[in-house]
C-alpha positions as CSV (number, residue, x, y, z in Angstrom):
1,M,-8.1,27.1,-37.3
2,S,-7.4,23.1,-37.2
3,T,-10.1,20.7,-37.6
4,E,-7.8,18.1,-36.1
5,T,-9.7,15.8,-33.7
6,V,-7.9,15.4,-30.4
7,A,-8.3,11.8,-28.9
8,T,-9.8,11.7,-25.4
9,P,-8.2,9.4,-23.1
10,S,-10.2,6.6,-21.7
11,I,-9.7,6.4,-17.9
12,T,-11.1,3.4,-16.1
13,L,-11.1,3.6,-12.0
14,A,-9.5,0.6,-10.5
15,F,-12.5,-0.3,-8.4
16,T,-16.2,-1.0,-9.7
17,A,-19.0,-1.5,-7.4
18,S,-21.0,-4.9,-7.8
19,A,-24.7,-4.4,-8.7
20,A,-25.3,-5.4,-4.7
21,L,-23.0,-2.5,-3.6
22,S,-24.5,-0.2,-5.9
23,D,-28.0,-1.0,-4.8
24,S,-27.2,-0.8,-1.3
25,L,-25.7,2.5,-1.5
26,Q,-28.6,3.8,-3.7
27,R,-30.9,2.5,-0.9
28,V,-28.9,4.6,1.5
29,L,-29.2,7.5,-0.8
30,T,-32.9,7.7,-1.3
31,D,-33.5,7.3,2.2
32,L,-31.1,10.3,3.3
33,I,-32.8,12.4,0.7
34,A,-36.2,11.7,1.9
35,L,-35.0,12.3,5.5
36,E,-33.6,15.8,4.5
37,L,-37.0,16.5,3.0
38,V,-39.2,15.4,5.8
39,G,-37.0,17.3,8.1
40,K,-37.6,20.3,6.5
41,Q,-41.1,19.7,6.4
42,A,-41.6,19.1,10.0
43,H,-39.1,22.0,10.6
44,W,-41.4,24.4,8.9
45,N,-44.7,23.2,10.4
46,I,-44.0,22.2,14.1
47,V,-46.0,24.1,16.5
48,G,-46.3,24.0,20.2
49,P,-44.1,23.4,23.4
50,N,-40.6,23.3,22.9
51,F,-41.0,24.7,19.3
52,R,-37.7,26.7,19.2
53,D,-35.2,23.9,20.3
54,L,-37.2,21.4,18.2
55,H,-37.2,23.6,15.3
56,L,-33.3,24.1,15.6
57,N,-32.8,20.3,16.1
58,L,-34.7,19.6,13.0
59,D,-32.3,21.8,11.0
60,E,-29.4,19.6,12.4
61,V,-31.0,16.3,11.2
62,V,-31.4,17.8,7.6
63,D,-27.7,18.9,7.6
64,I,-26.7,15.3,8.5
65,A,-29.0,14.0,6.0
66,R,-27.9,16.5,3.2
67,E,-24.3,16.2,3.6
68,G,-24.6,12.3,4.2
69,G,-26.4,11.9,1.0
70,D,-23.8,14.2,-1.0
71,E,-21.1,11.8,0.5
72,V,-23.0,8.8,-0.4
73,A,-23.5,9.8,-4.0
74,E,-19.9,10.9,-4.5
75,R,-18.6,7.5,-3.0
76,M,-20.9,6.0,-5.7
77,R,-19.4,8.0,-8.4
78,A,-16.1,7.2,-7.1
79,V,-16.7,3.3,-7.3
80,N,-18.3,3.6,-10.9
81,A,-21.8,3.6,-9.7
82,T,-24.7,6.0,-10.8
83,P,-26.5,7.6,-8.0
84,D,-30.2,8.5,-8.7
85,G,-31.6,11.3,-6.5
86,R,-34.5,12.1,-8.8
87,P,-37.7,12.8,-6.8
88,A,-39.7,9.9,-8.5
89,T,-37.1,7.5,-7.6
90,V,-36.8,9.0,-4.0
91,A,-40.6,8.7,-3.4
92,A,-41.0,5.1,-5.1
93,T,-38.2,3.6,-3.0
94,T,-37.5,5.2,0.3
95,S,-38.3,3.2,3.6
96,V,-39.0,6.9,5.3
97,P,-42.7,7.1,6.3
98,A,-44.6,10.0,4.8
99,A,-44.6,13.4,6.6
100,P,-48.0,14.5,8.1
101,E,-49.6,17.2,6.4
102,G,-50.1,20.6,7.6
103,E,-49.0,21.9,11.1
104,I,-48.0,19.3,13.6
105,L,-47.8,19.3,17.2
106,T,-44.4,19.2,18.9
107,S,-44.9,15.9,20.7
108,E,-46.2,14.3,17.4
109,G,-43.4,15.9,15.5
110,V,-41.0,14.1,17.7
111,A,-42.8,10.9,17.3
112,Y,-42.7,11.2,13.4
113,I,-39.0,12.7,13.1
114,V,-37.8,9.7,15.4
115,S,-39.5,7.0,13.4
116,A,-38.0,8.7,10.0
117,I,-34.6,8.8,11.5
118,E,-35.1,5.0,12.5
119,A,-36.0,4.0,9.2
120,V,-33.1,5.4,7.7
121,V,-31.1,3.8,10.6
122,A,-32.6,0.3,9.7
123,T,-31.6,0.8,6.1
124,L,-28.1,1.8,7.0
125,R,-27.7,-1.3,9.5
126,G,-29.3,-3.7,7.1
127,V,-26.9,-2.8,4.2
128,D,-23.6,-2.2,6.4
129,E,-22.5,-6.0,6.6
130,Q,-22.8,-6.5,2.9
131,V,-21.3,-3.2,2.0
132,D,-18.4,-3.9,4.5
133,E,-17.5,-7.2,2.6
134,E,-17.0,-5.5,-0.5
135,D,-16.0,-1.8,0.1
136,P,-14.8,-1.0,3.8
137,T,-14.6,2.7,2.9
138,S,-18.3,2.8,1.9
139,S,-18.9,1.0,5.2
140,G,-17.1,3.5,7.1
141,I,-19.2,6.1,5.6
142,I,-22.5,4.3,6.7
143,E,-21.2,3.6,10.3
144,D,-20.6,7.5,10.6
145,L,-24.0,8.3,9.6
146,I,-25.5,5.5,12.2
147,G,-23.8,7.2,15.0
148,K,-24.9,10.7,13.8
149,L,-28.5,9.9,13.2
150,E,-28.8,7.7,16.4
151,Q,-27.5,10.5,18.4
152,Q,-30.1,12.8,16.7
153,A,-32.9,10.3,17.7
154,W,-31.9,10.3,21.1
155,F,-31.7,14.0,21.5
156,I,-35.1,14.6,19.8
157,S,-36.8,11.8,21.7
158,A,-35.6,13.4,25.2
159,E,-38.0,16.4,24.4
160,V,-41.0,14.0,25.1
161,R,-39.4,11.1,27.3
162,K,-40.0,10.5,30.9
163,P,-37.5,9.6,33.2
164,V,-37.2,5.7,34.0
165,R,-37.4,5.2,37.9
C-alpha cells in the first residue's frame, strides 16, 4: 500500500458574497426557518371554525418556508457564504414574533400567522434592493419568496375578513 499523499486541488468559486450580502441572506434564512417552525406549531395546535382548511393551509406556508430556506442556504454556499441555521442563532436573530403557547383559536391563529408572514416579508423587502445591487440571482430568489408568502397571507387572512362595501 502506498503512503503517497495526493494533493487536493484548491478550487475558488468565481463570486464571493460581501459581508453585507452574506448578512442579508442570513437574515432571510433565519426568518424562513422561524416561519417554518411557528407554522408547524400553529398547524398542530389550531382549533375552531374552519380548522381543516387552515390546518392544510399552514402546511403550505411551512413548505414555502422550508423550501425557501433551503434555497437561500444553498445560494449562500454558492456565493462562498456560510449559512447558520442553528436553533440558538434563529431564536436570537429572527424578526418573527413568538408563537402562542398551547391551543389557539382559528381566528387568533390567522392573526398570528399573518403577522409572522408579514414579518418575514418585511425582512425580504428590506434586504432586496441591497441584494439586487450585488447579486441579482439572490434577489430573484427573494422576490419569488415575497410573491409566494404575500399570496399565503392573503389566502389565510381571507378566513376572517369581512367584505369591504
